[in-house]
N, C-alpha and C positions, 0 to 999 in steps of 0.2 A: 018457238021463239025464245022462250025463257032459257032453254038449254043453250042456244047460240050466245045469248048474252052472258051466261055463266062461263062458257068456253072462252069468249073474248075477254072477259074480265080476269079470268085466271091466267090467260096468256099475257095480258098487260101487266098483271102483278108479277109474273115471272120475268118479264122483260125489265120491269122497273127494278126488281130485285137483282138481276144480273148487272144492270147498269150501275146500280148503287154499289154492288160488290166490286166492280171494276174501278169505279171512282174511289172507293175506300182503299183498295190495294194501291192504286196510283198515288193517292195522298200519303199513305203510309210509307211508300218507297221514297217519295220526295222528301218527306220529313226526316227519314232515316239518313238519306244522302246528305241533306243539309247539316244534320248533327255531326256526321262523320267528317265532312269537309270543314265545318267550323272547329271541331276538335283538333284536326290536323293543322289548321291555320294557327290556332292558339299555341299548340306545341312548337311549331316551327318558329313563331314569333318569339316565344320564350327562349328557345335555343339561340336564336340570333341575338336577342337582347343580352343573354348571359355571355356570349362570345364577345360582344362589343364591350361589355363591362370589364371583362378580363383584359382585353387589349388596352382599354383606357387605364386600368390600374397598372398594367405593366409599363405603359408609357410614362405615367406619373412617377413610378418608382425609378425608372431610368433617368428622368429629369432630376429627381432628388439625388440620385447617385452621382450624376455628372456634376451637380453643384458641389457635393462633398469632395469628389475627386479633384476638381479644379482648386478648391481651397487647400486640399492636402498637398497638391503639387506646388502650390505657392508657399507651403510650409506655414500656413496661417491657421494654427489650431484653435485660436480664439474664434475665428470665422466658422470653423467646423462646429464648435460647441454652440455658437449663436444660431447657426443654420439648423442644427439638430433640435435645439430648444424651440425655435420658431415653428418648425414642422410639427412638432408634438403639440405645441400650444394651439396651433390653428386646426388641430385634429385632422390633419391629412393622413396620419398614420396612428396606430395605437401605440406602437413602441418602435424605437430606432436605436440601434447600438452600433458603435464604431469600435472595432477591435484593432489592437496593435499586432505586430508580428509574433508576439508570444501568446496570442490568444486571450489577452487581458482586455477587458472592456475599458474604453477610454474614460478617464476621470473617476472611475469607481474604485480603483486599486484592488479590484477583486482578483481572486486566484484565477489563473488562466483556465479557460474552458477547453477541455480535451477535444470536444467535437469541432470547435473552431480551428484548432491547430491541425487536426487531422484533415479537415476540408482544405485548409491552406496548403498542406503538404501534397495532397493528391492533386489539387489544381496546379500547383507549381510543377509537379512531375509531369503532368499532362502537357502543360505549356512548354516545358523544356523539350519533350519529345516532338511536339509539333513545331517548335521554333517560334512560339508566340511569347511575347513578354507581357505579363499581366500588368495592368495599370495600377493595381493596388499594392504591389510589392515594394 
């Protein structure tokens, strides 16, 4: 009888060990899956948030640009200067510069920036080829 009890107890220990191992593997797989899904969710949310921020920044820049363009079309340079000063003081941008057709920064009487004049020439040439009139010329 004692041998039968020993056999039954060893079988039960083996079954308990197998059940515990299966439960441990299932738990480990579940935790690993949750970590992977959570990491993917965080990455995708970060990407979406950065994309939204870029779109909002671009929209804000376009609104500021439209305000400056309308003041320039009205030939009201005082309004352009006031708008530029307001935008910088309200910390909507770090820096804002308006250049004339010679590549000189408005109000600073600085020497013309070669990069600005080059960009203007390239954009003007592209616009002429496409038949588009740039609003800042």
